[in-house]
LUMFIVO-24916 format. One record per residue (C-alpha): residue number from 0; residue in three letters; x, y, z. Coordinates in pm, whole numbers, plus 50000, padded with zeros to 5 digits. Layout:
{i=NUM aa=ALA u=X v=Y w=Z}
...
//
This chain:
{i=0 aa=MET u=22199 v=66826 w=06874}
{i=1 aa=THR u=22456 v=67076 w=07000}
{i=2 aa=LYS u=22503 v=67072 w=07376}
{i=3 aa=SER u=22522 v=67393 w=07575}
{i=4 aa=VAL u=22836 v=67512 w=07751}
{i=5 aa=GLU u=22676 v=67438 w=08090}
{i=6 aa=ILE u=22608 v=67075 w=07996}
{i=7 aa=LYS u=22963 v=67023 w=07872}
{i=8 aa=LEU u=23106 v=67167 w=08194}
{i=9 aa=GLN u=22878 v=66940 w=08397}
{i=10 aa=VAL u=23003 v=66640 w=08201}
{i=11 aa=ILE u=23365 v=66739 w=08268}
{i=12 aa=LYS u=23294 v=66767 w=08643}
{i=13 aa=LEU u=23124 v=66426 w=08652}
{i=14 aa=ILE u=23425 v=66262 w=08491}
{i=15 aa=LEU u=23723 v=66453 w=08639}
{i=16 aa=ARG u=23586 v=66532 w=08984}
{i=17 aa=ASP u=23329 v=66259 w=09053}
{i=18 aa=HIS u=23526 v=65996 w=08858}
{i=19 aa=LYS u=23231 v=65862 w=08661}
{i=20 aa=SER u=23320 v=65655 w=08357}
{i=21 aa=VAL u=23314 v=65812 w=08012}
{i=22 aa=THR u=23099 v=65526 w=07883}
{i=23 aa=GLU u=22835 v=65580 w=08150}
{i=24 aa=VAL u=22815 v=65955 w=08095}
{i=25 aa=ALA u=22806 v=65911 w=07716}
{i=26 aa=GLN u=22510 v=65673 w=07742}
{i=27 aa=GLU u=22320 v=65905 w=07978}
{i=28 aa=LEU u=22380 v=66208 w=07756}
{i=29 aa=GLY u=22332 v=66034 w=07425}
{i=30 aa=VAL u=22667 v=66131 w=07272}
{i=31 aa=SER u=22967 v=65929 w=07160}
{i=32 aa=ARG u=23264 v=65867 w=07387}
{i=33 aa=LYS u=23489 v=66027 w=07124}
{i=34 aa=THR u=23294 v=66354 w=07160}
{i=35 aa=ILE u=23341 v=66352 w=07537}
{i=36 aa=TYR u=23712 v=66286 w=07500}
{i=37 aa=VAL u=23731 v=66592 w=07269}
{i=38 aa=TRP u=23561 v=66802 w=07541}
{i=39 aa=ILE u=23801 v=66673 w=07806}
{i=40 aa=LYS u=24105 v=66752 w=07589}
{i=41 aa=ARG u=23979 v=67102 w=07511}
{i=42 aa=TYR u=23909 v=67168 w=07879}
{i=43 aa=LYS u=24254 v=67053 w=07992}
{i=44 aa=GLU u=24433 v=67256 w=07724}
{i=45 aa=ALA u=24247 v=67578 w=07812}
{i=46 aa=SER u=24403 v=67827 w=08051}
{i=47 aa=SER u=24266 v=67827 w=08405}
{i=48 aa=ARG u=24127 v=68179 w=08347}
{i=49 aa=VAL u=23925 v=68080 w=08040}
{i=50 aa=LYS u=23802 v=67731 w=08128}
{i=51 aa=TYR u=23441 v=67843 w=08080}
{i=52 aa=THR u=23504 v=67986 w=07732}
{i=53 aa=ALA u=23678 v=67667 w=07618}
{i=54 aa=PHE u=23342 v=67525 w=07507}
{i=55 aa=ARG u=23208 v=67824 w=07324}
{i=56 aa=SER u=23135 v=67759 w=06960}
{i=57 aa=ARG u=23435 v=67814 w=06734}
{i=58 aa=TYR u=23218 v=67848 w=06428}
{i=59 aa=VAL u=23211 v=68204 w=06301}
{i=60 aa=LYS u=22956 v=68346 w=06062}
{i=61 aa=GLY u=22827 v=68674 w=05924}
{i=62 aa=LEU u=23047 v=68985 w=05939}
{i=63 aa=VAL u=23329 v=68815 w=06129}
{i=64 aa=HIS u=23364 v=68517 w=05895}
{i=65 aa=PRO u=23710 v=68505 w=05729}
{i=66 aa=ALA u=23546 v=68501 w=05386}
{i=67 aa=SER u=23332 v=68805 w=05465}
{i=68 aa=LYS u=23415 v=69099 w=05238}
{i=69 aa=ILE u=23316 v=69349 w=05507}
{i=70 aa=LEU u=23606 v=69220 w=05717}
{i=71 aa=TYR u=23845 v=69380 w=05468}
{i=72 aa=LEU u=23632 v=69686 w=05387}
{i=73 aa=GLN u=23567 v=69819 w=05738}
{i=74 aa=ALA u=23824 v=70098 w=05715}
{i=75 aa=GLU u=23696 v=70205 w=05371}
{i=76 aa=ILE u=23332 v=70210 w=05487}
{i=77 aa=LYS u=23423 v=70416 w=05794}
{i=78 aa=ARG u=23609 v=70661 w=05570}
{i=79 aa=LEU u=23302 v=70696 w=05345}
{i=80 aa=ILE u=23077 v=70750 w=05649}
{i=81 aa=VAL u=23299 v=71031 w=05778}
{i=82 aa=SER u=23339 v=71188 w=05432}
{i=83 aa=HIS u=22973 v=71150 w=05331}
{i=84 aa=PRO u=22747 v=71102 w=05637}
{i=85 aa=LYS u=22435 v=71156 w=05423}
{i=86 aa=TRP u=22508 v=70848 w=05212}
{i=87 aa=GLY u=22300 v=70542 w=05290}
{i=88 aa=SER u=22385 v=70174 w=05251}
{i=89 aa=ARG u=22295 v=70169 w=04880}
{i=90 aa=LYS u=22513 v=70467 w=04794}
{i=91 aa=ILE u=22806 v=70331 w=04996}
{i=92 aa=ALA u=22770 v=69988 w=04830}
{i=93 aa=SER u=22760 v=70155 w=04488}
{i=94 aa=GLN u=23076 v=70351 w=04565}
{i=95 aa=LEU u=23252 v=70035 w=04683}
{i=96 aa=ARG u=23157 v=69856 w=04363}
{i=97 aa=LYS u=23305 v=70142 w=04158}
{i=98 aa=SER u=23634 v=70099 w=04343}
{i=99 aa=GLY u=23641 v=69726 w=04263}
{i=100 aa=ASN u=23488 v=69591 w=04584}
{i=101 aa=PRO u=23154 v=69427 w=04492}
{i=102 aa=VAL u=22934 v=69408 w=04799}
{i=103 aa=SER u=22558 v=69419 w=04846}
{i=104 aa=SER u=22371 v=69704 w=05009}
{i=105 aa=ILE u=22222 v=69455 w=05260}
{i=106 aa=THR u=22572 v=69361 w=05375}
{i=107 aa=VAL u=22667 v=69728 w=05411}
{i=108 aa=TYR u=22346 v=69801 w=05604}
{i=109 aa=THR u=22418 v=69511 w=05840}
{i=110 aa=TYR u=22760 v=69658 w=05913}
{i=111 aa=LEU u=22612 v=70007 w=05960}
{i=112 aa=ARG u=22374 v=69861 w=06218}
{i=113 aa=LYS u=22668 v=69698 w=06393}
{i=114 aa=LEU u=22837 v=70040 w=06415}
{i=115 aa=GLY u=22509 v=70200 w=06526}
{i=116 aa=VAL u=22500 v=70441 w=06229}
{i=117 aa=GLN u=22206 v=70312 w=06026}
{i=118 aa=THR u=22044 v=70658 w=06002}
{i=119 aa=SER u=22173 v=70987 w=05864}
{i=120 aa=SER u=22161 v=71163 w=06203}
{i=121 aa=LEU u=22359 v=70882 w=06366}
{i=122 aa=ARG u=22621 v=70908 w=06092}
{i=123 aa=ASP u=22647 v=71283 w=06153}
{i=124 aa=SER u=22719 v=71212 w=06519}
{i=125 aa=TYR u=22967 v=70942 w=06421}
{i=126 aa=LYS u=23153 v=71193 w=06204}
{i=127 aa=LEU u=23177 v=71446 w=06486}
{i=128 aa=ASN u=23304 v=71183 w=06728}
{i=129 aa=TRP u=23550 v=71026 w=06487}
{i=130 aa=ALA u=23751 v=71293 w=06306}
{i=131 aa=GLY u=24052 v=71469 w=06453}
{i=132 aa=PRO u=24118 v=71628 w=06794}
{i=133 aa=GLY u=23801 v=71666 w=06994}
{i=134 aa=ARG u=23630 v=71371 w=06827}
{i=135 aa=LEU u=23528 v=71244 w=07173}
{i=136 aa=THR u=23337 v=71501 w=07372}
{i=137 aa=ALA u=23405 v=71574 w=07738}
{i=138 aa=ALA u=23080 v=71397 w=07829}
{i=139 aa=ILE u=23189 v=71077 w=07650}
{i=140 aa=LYS u=23529 v=71084 w=07822}
{i=141 aa=GLN u=23357 v=71127 w=08158}
{i=142 aa=THR u=23128 v=70833 w=08080}
{i=143 aa=VAL u=23428 v=70614 w=07997}
{i=144 aa=VAL u=23607 v=70709 w=08320}
{i=145 aa=MET u=23301 v=70649 w=08536}
{i=146 aa=LYS u=23243 v=70306 w=08380}
{i=147 aa=VAL u=23599 v=70211 w=08472}
{i=148 aa=LEU u=23573 v=70349 w=08826}
{i=149 aa=ASN u=23236 v=70180 w=08883}
{i=150 aa=ARG u=23375 v=69856 w=08737}
{i=151 aa=GLU u=23099 v=69835 w=08480}
{i=152 aa=GLU u=23343 v=69765 w=08192}
{i=153 aa=THR u=23714 v=69697 w=08161}
{i=154 aa=VAL u=23962 v=69942 w=08012}
{i=155 aa=SER u=24032 v=69698 w=07728}
{i=156 aa=ALA u=23662 v=69667 w=07640}
{i=157 aa=LEU u=23612 v=70045 w=07644}
{i=158 aa=SER u=23927 v=70093 w=07437}
{i=159 aa=THR u=23785 v=69869 w=07167}
{i=160 aa=LYS u=23436 v=70018 w=07192}
{i=161 aa=TYR u=23540 v=70383 w=07154}
{i=162 aa=GLY u=23844 v=70330 w=06933}
{i=163 aa=VAL u=24103 v=70484 w=07166}
{i=164 aa=ALA u=24423 v=70346 w=07316}
{i=165 aa=ARG u=24420 v=70203 w=07668}
{i=166 aa=LYS u=24700 v=70447 w=07748}
{i=167 aa=THR u=24466 v=70735 w=07662}
{i=168 aa=ILE u=24194 v=70604 w=07896}
{i=169 aa=TYR u=24446 v=70570 w=08178}
{i=170 aa=LYS u=24550 v=70931 w=08110}
{i=171 aa=TRP u=24184 v=71038 w=08151}
{i=172 aa=LEU u=24166 v=70842 w=08477}
{i=173 aa=ASN u=24476 v=71014 w=08616}
{i=174 aa=ARG u=24347 v=71356 w=08511}
{i=175 aa=TYR u=24012 v=71288 w=08678}
{i=176 aa=LYS u=24171 v=71168 w=09002}
{i=177 aa=SER u=24405 v=71469 w=09021}
{i=178 aa=ASP u=24149 v=71739 w=08930}
{i=179 aa=VAL u=23819 v=71608 w=09071}
{i=180 aa=ASN u=23868 v=71779 w=09409}
{i=181 aa=THR u=23960 v=72118 w=09259}
{i=182 aa=SER u=23705 v=72142 w=08975}
{i=183 aa=THR u=23346 v=72250 w=09034}
{i=184 aa=ASN u=23230 v=72090 w=08710}
{i=185 aa=THR u=23373 v=71743 w=08647}
{i=186 aa=ALA u=23293 v=71767 w=08273}
{i=187 aa=ASN u=23544 v=72055 w=08243}
{i=188 aa=ILE u=23823 v=71817 w=08344}
{i=189 aa=PHE u=23799 v=71638 w=08010}
{i=190 aa=HIS u=23785 v=71938 w=07777}
{i=191 aa=ASP u=24061 v=71925 w=07514}
{i=192 aa=ARG u=24372 v=72117 w=07614}
{i=193 aa=TYR u=24524 v=72094 w=07270}
{i=194 aa=VAL u=24540 v=72417 w=07071}
{i=195 aa=SER u=24617 v=72434 w=06702}
{i=196 aa=ALA u=24658 v=72675 w=06411}
{i=197 aa=GLN u=24673 v=73043 w=06507}
{i=198 aa=ASN u=24586 v=72963 w=06868}
{i=199 aa=HIS u=24907 v=72765 w=06917}
{i=200 aa=PRO u=25172 v=72945 w=07126}
{i=201 aa=ARG u=25430 v=72895 w=06850}
{i=202 aa=ALA u=25201 v=72990 w=06563}
{i=203 aa=ILE u=25338 v=73248 w=06320}
{i=204 aa=TYR u=24996 v=73346 w=06182}
{i=205 aa=PRO u=24951 v=73662 w=06396}
{i=206 aa=ARG u=25301 v=73787 w=06314}
{i=207 aa=ILE u=25295 v=73728 w=05939}
{i=208 aa=GLN u=24927 v=73781 w=05861}
{i=209 aa=GLN u=24929 v=74160 w=05821}
{i=210 aa=GLN u=25246 v=74149 w=05612}
{i=211 aa=ILE u=25083 v=73913 w=05362}
{i=212 aa=LEU u=24766 v=74124 w=05347}
{i=213 aa=ASP u=24967 v=74440 w=05279}
{i=214 aa=THR u=25157 v=74261 w=05001}
{i=215 aa=ILE u=24826 v=74152 w=04844}
{i=216 aa=ILE u=24704 v=74510 w=04842}
{i=217 aa=GLN u=25013 v=74618 w=04649}
{i=218 aa=GLN u=25054 v=74305 w=04434}
{i=219 aa=PRO u=24719 v=74118 w=04413}
{i=220 aa=GLU u=24841 v=73906 w=04119}
{i=221 aa=TYR u=25098 v=73725 w=04336}
{i=222 aa=SER u=25027 v=73356 w=04393}
{i=223 aa=ALA u=25037 v=73181 w=04730}
{i=224 aa=HIS u=25384 v=73046 w=04648}
{i=225 aa=LYS u=25513 v=73393 w=04560}
{i=226 aa=LEU u=25364 v=73542 w=04877}
{i=227 aa=ALA u=25523 v=73261 w=05078}
{i=228 aa=GLN u=25866 v=73337 w=04931}
{i=229 aa=ILE u=25837 v=73707 w=05012}
{i=230 aa=SER u=25710 v=73644 w=05366}
{i=231 aa=GLY u=25955 v=73363 w=05443}
{i=232 aa=VAL u=25689 v=73111 w=05547}
{i=233 aa=SER u=25552 v=72790 w=05399}
{i=234 aa=SER u=25302 v=72787 w=05115}
{i=235 aa=TRP u=25061 v=72599 w=05342}
{i=236 aa=THR u=25071 v=72878 w=05603}
{i=237 aa=THR u=25017 v=73138 w=05333}
{i=238 aa=TRP u=24731 v=72939 w=05184}
{i=239 aa=SER u=24566 v=72909 w=05526}
{i=240 aa=ILE u=24573 v=73288 w=05566}
{i=241 aa=LEU u=24431 v=73339 w=05215}
{i=242 aa=LYS u=24155 v=73091 w=05293}
{i=243 aa=LYS u=24075 v=73267 w=05622}
{i=244 aa=PHE u=24018 v=73600 w=05441}
{i=245 aa=ASN u=23858 v=73441 w=05132}
{i=246 aa=LEU u=24146 v=73548 w=04906}
{i=247 aa=ARG u=24216 v=73216 w=04739}
{i=248 aa=THR u=24171 v=73340 w=04382}
{i=249 aa=VAL u=24334 v=73627 w=04191}
{i=250 aa=HIS u=23990 v=73776 w=04137}
{i=251 aa=ASP u=23925 v=73789 w=04511}
{i=252 aa=ARG u=24267 v=73943 w=04574}
{i=253 aa=LEU u=24207 v=74209 w=04308}
{i=254 aa=ILE u=23879 v=74312 w=04473}
{i=255 aa=TYR u=24053 v=74321 w=04813}
{i=256 aa=SER u=24333 v=74533 w=04667}
{i=257 aa=ARG u=24095 v=74788 w=04513}
{i=258 aa=LYS u=23904 v=74814 w=04838}
{i=259 aa=PHE u=24201 v=74881 w=05063}
{i=260 aa=ALA u=24461 v=75031 w=04827}
{i=261 aa=SER u=24353 v=75391 w=04896}
{i=262 aa=THR u=24365 v=75333 w=05271}
{i=263 aa=LEU u=24716 v=75191 w=05252}
{i=264 aa=THR u=24831 v=75477 w=05028}
{i=265 aa=THR u=24698 v=75733 w=05275}
{i=266 aa=LEU u=24870 v=75561 w=05565}
{i=267 aa=GLU u=25202 v=75541 w=05380}
{i=268 aa=GLN u=25190 v=75895 w=05235}
{i=269 aa=PRO u=25457 v=76111 w=05407}
{i=270 aa=VAL u=25350 v=76426 w=05587}
{i=271 aa=GLN u=25456 v=76731 w=05388}
{i=272 aa=GLN u=25642 v=77004 w=05574}
{i=273 aa=VAL u=25516 v=77358 w=05509}
{i=274 aa=ASP u=25793 v=77615 w=05481}
{i=275 aa=THR u=25745 v=77908 w=05714}
{i=276 aa=VAL u=25729 v=78251 w=05550}
{i=277 aa=SER u=25828 v=78557 w=05748}
{i=278 aa=ILE u=25571 v=78832 w=05721}
{i=279 aa=PRO u=25707 v=79186 w=05771}
{i=280 aa=SER u=25554 v=79382 w=06052}
{i=281 aa=LEU u=25354 v=79700 w=06000}
{i=282 aa=ASP u=25645 v=79906 w=06133}
{i=283 aa=GLN u=25874 v=79768 w=05866}
{i=284 aa=GLN u=25620 v=79852 w=05594}
{i=285 aa=SER u=25568 v=80210 w=05704}
{i=286 aa=PRO u=25779 v=80484 w=05524}
//
């Protein structure tokens, strides 16, 4: 029968501290002397900080077993969850089998439970918290910081739990300590300060947007690459502007051109100067 960690530690203390013989302790406990010598060796080889964990079972099973397929499919399953949060364990398992990774739906469901995303609503939340800037809300960041300050969990444990670098958590801690006295709402401290796309200070969208729209009105058949060449920007920037105004197809650009062509023509039409004509006075017309 497997002995608990507490019993093994007690045996070590009886032998190393109280100097009882190995034979005597082995007889009292009902184990072989060889087993006790293995415990003593493991205890002496362990670091002073992890003496207690030296006797934890080294047998691994389930999802963390080296032969477990989930161990090598975690990244792929997470990608499928983010891409298709409505998919359940059966659909995900089916998709994995199609890609050459045979795994049962029960195994996938067990891993989903480990992640805490066994339902569709939980997977929706997982997607929001996982993808891109802003994946962790201000409330979650505040929770992480408070757990560190209250010594409920270590930075390393929270880093693993939430999938962020320890450096990032320390950055949140420094921001909290520097702004907590000046902010009325502590949650506002952790709002993302990163701006992207047209909101970025160096974005060229506002400057080039109207030029591209005017070109579409005159030449709706131009592709995104042609518009990019004329405007002097990347095709990706041009495509983003077309997507913003729903002008991704030639058909959409033709409709847009017909709608605004008359307005552009009126704006560009030069003002005609009327020549002044001198009208003779009545005195000049009289005989």
